[in-house]
matplotlib code that plots the C-alpha trace (Angstrom):
import matplotlib.pyplot as plt

x = [16.9, 15.0, 12.3, 8.7, 7.3, 3.7, 0.9, -0.4, -0.2, -0.2, 3.0, 1.8, 0.0, 1.0, -0.1, -0.7, -2.5, -0.1, -0.6, -4.3, -4.4, -2.2, -4.7, -7.6, -5.9, -5.9, -9.0, -10.8, -10.9, -7.1, -6.9, -5.3, -8.2, -11.2, -12.5, -11.0, -8.1, -4.7, -1.3, 0.3, 4.0, 4.9, 6.8, 6.1, 2.3, 1.1, 4.5, 3.8, 7.4, 7.7, 4.3, 5.0, 8.7, 8.2, 5.9, 8.1, 11.2, 9.4, 8.4, 11.9, 13.5, 11.1, 10.8, 13.5, 16.5, 19.2, 16.9, 15.6, 12.1, 11.5, 8.4, 6.6, 3.0, -0.3, -2.8, -6.3, -9.2, -12.3, -15.9, -17.1, -13.7, -12.1, -8.3, -7.7, -4.8, -1.9, 1.6, 4.6, 8.0, 10.6, 14.0, 16.5, 17.1, 13.4, 12.3, 8.6, 5.8, 4.4, 0.8, -0.5, -4.2, -4.7, -8.4, -10.6, -14.2, -15.6, -16.8, -13.4, -12.3, -9.0, -8.4, -5.0, -4.6, -7.3, -11.0, -12.2, -12.1, -10.3, -10.7, -7.4, -7.8, -6.3, -3.7, -2.4, 0.5, 0.6, 3.2, 2.5, 4.2, 4.6, 4.7, 1.1, -1.7, -4.1, -7.2, -9.5, -13.1, -14.6, -18.3, -18.4, -19.1, -15.7, -12.1, -9.8, -6.2, -3.2, 0.5, 2.6, 6.3, 8.8, 11.5, 14.8, 18.4, 20.6, 22.9, 26.2]
y = [-0.2, 3.1, 4.8, 3.9, 6.7, 5.6, 6.4, 3.1, -0.5, -4.2, -5.6, -9.2, -11.9, -12.3, -14.3, -12.1, -14.8, -14.5, -10.8, -11.0, -13.6, -11.2, -8.4, -10.6, -11.5, -7.8, -6.9, -4.1, -2.0, -1.8, -0.5, 3.0, 5.0, 6.4, 8.6, 9.0, 7.4, 6.7, 5.4, 3.0, 3.6, 2.3, -0.9, -2.1, -1.9, -5.5, -6.6, -4.8, -5.1, -8.8, -9.5, -7.7, -8.5, -11.8, -10.3, -7.3, -9.4, -11.7, -8.7, -7.2, -10.5, -11.1, -7.6, -5.3, -7.5, -5.8, -2.9, -1.7, -1.0, 2.3, 4.2, 1.1, 1.9, 0.3, 2.5, 2.3, 3.9, 3.8, 4.1, 7.7, 9.4, 10.3, 10.6, 13.2, 14.3, 12.6, 13.0, 11.6, 13.3, 11.0, 9.8, 10.5, 6.8, 6.1, 3.4, 2.7, 2.9, -0.6, -1.2, -4.5, -4.7, -6.8, -6.1, -4.6, -4.0, -3.2, 0.2, 1.5, 3.4, 4.9, 7.6, 7.9, 10.7, 9.1, 10.2, 6.7, 5.0, 1.8, -0.8, -2.5, -6.3, -8.5, -11.0, -8.5, -6.1, -2.7, -0.2, 3.5, 6.8, 9.1, 12.1, 11.4, 12.6, 9.9, 10.0, 7.5, 7.2, 4.3, 4.0, 0.5, -0.8, -2.0, -0.5, -1.1, -1.8, -1.7, -2.4, 0.2, 0.8, 2.4, 0.4, 2.4, 1.9, 1.1, 3.9, 2.9]
z = [-13.1, -14.0, -12.0, -12.7, -14.9, -15.6, -13.3, -11.9, -13.2, -12.2, -10.8, -10.5, -8.5, -4.9, -1.9, 1.2, 3.2, 6.1, 6.3, 5.9, 8.8, 10.9, 10.3, 11.2, 14.5, 15.7, 17.6, 15.7, 18.8, 18.7, 15.2, 15.2, 13.7, 15.5, 12.6, 9.2, 7.3, 8.8, 7.8, 10.3, 10.2, 13.7, 13.0, 16.5, 16.2, 16.6, 15.1, 11.9, 10.7, 11.4, 9.9, 6.6, 6.1, 4.3, 1.7, 1.1, 0.8, -1.7, -3.8, -3.7, -4.6, -7.5, -8.9, -7.4, -6.8, -4.7, -3.8, -0.5, 0.9, 2.6, 3.8, 4.8, 5.8, 6.3, 4.6, 6.1, 4.2, 6.4, 5.0, 4.6, 4.8, 1.5, 1.1, -1.6, -3.8, -2.1, -3.5, -1.7, -1.9, -3.5, -2.4, -5.2, -5.3, -5.7, -8.2, -7.5, -5.0, -4.3, -3.2, -1.9, -0.9, 2.1, 2.7, 0.0, -0.8, -4.2, -3.0, -2.1, -5.2, -6.2, -8.8, -10.3, -12.9, -15.0, -14.6, -14.0, -10.6, -10.0, -7.2, -6.4, -5.6, -3.0, -4.3, -6.7, -6.2, -8.0, -9.0, -8.5, -9.2, -6.2, -8.5, -9.8, -7.6, -6.3, -4.2, -2.5, -1.5, 0.5, -0.1, 1.4, 4.9, 5.8, 5.8, 2.9, 4.0, 1.8, 2.6, 0.8, 0.5, -1.9, -3.7, -3.7, -4.8, -1.9, -0.7, 0.8]

ax = plt.figure().add_subplot(projection="3d")
ax.plot(x, y, z, "-o")
ax.set_aspect("equal")
plt.show()
C-alpha cells in the first residue's frame, strides 16, 4: 500500500452512532476546552480509547488491512476560533490521515489546498494528506468534533 498523495477525499460511508452517543453522554461542562480549539489525545478522557476503538478497527479492517492507527485525537473546533495552517509531521511508515466527523454544523468550514471551503459531513470518513496545509473556521453556534488518526504500516 502506498501513501495517500492527494490533498483530501472521501474514504467512504461509516456509522459513528456509538461514538456520537458516547459524546452526547459527556456533560458539556466536562469538555476540555474553555476558549478556542483543542485536540483531545488523552485516551483515558471519558474512556476515549474504548469508545473509539470499534470505529477505528472497522475502518482499518475495511480500508487499511494489517495497518495500525496512531496519533488518535478528538479535534474540537469551537465557534469563533479558527484553526489555521495545520501540518502534521509524518511517521516514515505513514499511509493516510483519516478524519471522521462525529458532530458537525454547516457553518464549520475546512480549507484544504483549494481556495473553496468544504464542510465534512457526519457518517462519512475522509482521507487527508498531512503534508498539505489545512485550516478551519467555525461560524456556527455549536462545536464541530472529528475523530482523527493516521494509518501507518506496522513496525516490528
